[in-house]
N, CA and C atoms as an extended XYZ file, in Angstrom:
150
Properties=species:S:1:pos:R:3:atomname:S:1:resname:S:1:resid:I:1 pbc="F F F"
N       118.295       70.833      160.495 N   UNK     1
C       118.895       71.834      159.632 CA  UNK     1
C       120.156       71.268      158.998 C   UNK     1
N       120.528       71.872      157.887 N   UNK     2
C       121.744       71.464      157.188 CA  UNK     2
C       122.666       72.660      157.040 C   UNK     2
N       123.965       72.361      157.037 N   UNK     3
C       124.988       73.387      156.843 CA  UNK     3
C       124.894       73.899      155.403 C   UNK     3
N       124.979       75.219      155.232 N   UNK     4
C       124.894       75.799      153.892 CA  UNK     4
C       126.191       75.649      153.118 C   UNK     4
N       127.282       75.255      153.773 N   UNK     5
C       128.562       75.088      153.088 CA  UNK     5
C       128.743       73.646      152.642 C   UNK     5
N       128.668       72.691      153.597 N   UNK     6
C       128.977       71.293      153.266 CA  UNK     6
C       127.731       70.411      153.171 C   UNK     6
N       126.570       70.948      153.456 N   UNK     7
C       125.281       70.247      153.353 CA  UNK     7
C       125.132       69.065      154.327 C   UNK     7
N       125.954       69.021      155.386 N   UNK     8
C       125.796       67.961      156.384 CA  UNK     8
C       124.770       68.402      157.427 C   UNK     8
N       124.176       67.441      158.108 N   UNK     9
C       123.154       67.733      159.094 CA  UNK     9
C       123.794       68.319      160.348 C   UNK     9
N       123.192       69.369      160.908 N   UNK    10
C       123.695       70.022      162.108 CA  UNK    10
C       122.878       69.538      163.292 C   UNK    10
N       123.573       69.175      164.358 N   UNK    11
C       122.906       68.705      165.561 CA  UNK    11
C       122.236       69.873      166.263 C   UNK    11
N       121.186       69.562      167.038 N   UNK    12
C       120.502       70.569      167.831 CA  UNK    12
C       120.523       70.151      169.295 C   UNK    12
N       120.378       71.138      170.176 N   UNK    13
C       120.295       70.855      171.604 CA  UNK    13
C       118.855       70.499      171.947 C   UNK    13
N       118.616       70.210      173.201 N   UNK    14
C       117.260       69.820      173.603 CA  UNK    14
C       116.278       70.985      173.520 C   UNK    14
N       116.770       72.206      173.418 N   UNK    15
C       115.902       73.372      173.243 CA  UNK    15
C       115.803       73.804      171.784 C   UNK    15
N       116.228       72.919      170.860 N   UNK    16
C       116.205       73.140      169.412 CA  UNK    16
C       117.081       74.296      168.961 C   UNK    16
N       118.178       74.534      169.689 N   UNK    17
C       119.187       75.483      169.233 CA  UNK    17
C       120.242       74.687      168.480 C   UNK    17
N       120.804       75.286      167.437 N   UNK    18
C       121.774       74.555      166.630 CA  UNK    18
C       123.147       74.556      167.307 C   UNK    18
N       123.933       73.503      167.030 N   UNK    19
C       125.319       73.444      167.463 CA  UNK    19
C       126.132       73.944      166.276 C   UNK    19
N       126.297       75.229      166.196 N   UNK    20
C       126.955       75.891      165.080 CA  UNK    20
C       126.692       77.374      165.194 C   UNK    20
N       126.682       78.068      164.074 N   UNK    21
C       126.448       79.507      164.110 CA  UNK    21
C       125.712       79.954      162.858 C   UNK    21
N       125.209       81.169      162.934 N   UNK    22
C       124.582       81.811      161.796 CA  UNK    22
C       125.516       82.907      161.289 C   UNK    22
N       125.620       83.059      159.977 N   UNK    23
C       126.403       84.127      159.358 CA  UNK    23
C       125.504       84.819      158.344 C   UNK    23
N       125.541       86.138      158.335 N   UNK    24
C       124.756       86.894      157.359 CA  UNK    24
C       125.620       87.199      156.142 C   UNK    24
N       125.052       86.954      154.958 N   UNK    25
C       125.784       87.248      153.732 CA  UNK    25
C       125.612       88.714      153.354 C   UNK    25
N       126.104       89.104      152.199 N   UNK    26
C       126.070       90.507      151.783 CA  UNK    26
C       124.651       91.034      151.578 C   UNK    26
N       123.715       90.154      151.291 N   UNK    27
C       122.322       90.567      151.081 CA  UNK    27
C       121.507       90.551      152.372 C   UNK    27
N       122.133       90.124      153.483 N   UNK    28
C       121.433       90.090      154.761 CA  UNK    28
C       120.748       88.771      155.046 C   UNK    28
N       120.929       87.782      154.177 N   UNK    29
C       120.337       86.461      154.389 CA  UNK    29
C       121.135       85.717      155.451 C   UNK    29
N       120.436       84.987      156.315 N   UNK    30
C       121.085       84.231      157.369 CA  UNK    30
C       121.459       82.851      156.866 C   UNK    30
N       122.716       82.480      157.007 N   UNK    31
C       123.222       81.176      156.577 CA  UNK    31
C       123.672       80.398      157.804 C   UNK    31
N       123.476       79.085      157.781 N   UNK    32
C       123.842       78.210      158.888 CA  UNK    32
C       125.179       77.557      158.579 C   UNK    32
N       126.089       77.556      159.565 N   UNK    33
C       127.409       76.972      159.387 CA  UNK    33
C       127.681       76.012      160.540 C   UNK    33
N       128.126       74.785      160.204 N   UNK    34
C       128.413       73.769      161.216 CA  UNK    34
C       129.768       74.036      161.868 C   UNK    34
N       130.038       73.444      163.031 N   UNK    35
C       131.322       73.662      163.710 CA  UNK    35
C       132.529       73.190      162.911 C   UNK    35
N       132.376       72.137      162.107 N   UNK    36
C       133.498       71.640      161.306 CA  UNK    36
C       133.907       72.665      160.248 C   UNK    36
N       132.943       73.287      159.590 N   UNK    37
C       133.244       74.301      158.590 CA  UNK    37
C       133.802       75.564      159.244 C   UNK    37
N       133.401       75.861      160.466 N   UNK    38
C       133.956       77.002      161.184 CA  UNK    38
C       135.440       76.795      161.446 C   UNK    38
N       135.831       75.552      161.730 N   UNK    39
C       137.238       75.256      161.982 CA  UNK    39
C       138.061       75.313      160.703 C   UNK    39
N       137.472       74.856      159.589 N   UNK    40
C       138.197       74.782      158.320 CA  UNK    40
C       138.416       76.148      157.685 C   UNK    40
N       137.407       77.013      157.734 N   UNK    41
C       137.412       78.259      156.977 CA  UNK    41
C       137.348       79.469      157.892 C   UNK    41
N       137.964       80.568      157.459 N   UNK    42
C       137.833       81.831      158.187 CA  UNK    42
C       136.490       82.472      157.824 C   UNK    42
N       136.135       83.528      158.516 N   UNK    43
C       134.867       84.201      158.256 CA  UNK    43
C       134.813       84.750      156.837 C   UNK    43
N       135.925       85.308      156.358 N   UNK    44
C       135.966       85.875      155.010 CA  UNK    44
C       135.789       84.789      153.951 C   UNK    44
N       136.402       83.623      154.173 N   UNK    45
C       136.265       82.518      153.222 CA  UNK    45
C       134.832       81.998      153.189 C   UNK    45
N       134.188       81.959      154.357 N   UNK    46
C       132.792       81.517      154.394 CA  UNK    46
C       131.889       82.480      153.648 C   UNK    46
N       132.125       83.770      153.794 N   UNK    47
C       131.298       84.761      153.108 CA  UNK    47
C       131.483       84.689      151.604 C   UNK    47
N       132.667       84.311      151.131 N   UNK    48
C       132.899       84.176      149.690 CA  UNK    48
C       132.109       82.994      149.118 C   UNK    48
N       131.868       81.959      149.915 N   UNK    49
C       131.162       80.769      149.439 CA  UNK    49
C       129.673       81.041      149.216 C   UNK    49
N       129.139       82.097      149.807 N   UNK    50
C       127.724       82.394      149.635 CA  UNK    50
C       127.595       83.361      148.531 C   UNK    50
């Protein structure tokens, strides 16, 4: 999977869970965010990017 903000590849665990999080935008679509982007941006800033 790739981060929807910075387009970098997100690592997965051995059970194929992502090392990051999912955020839902205003339309209810699920977006993937890497840990680096979580540190850089607040939740409100991430939602503005979608």
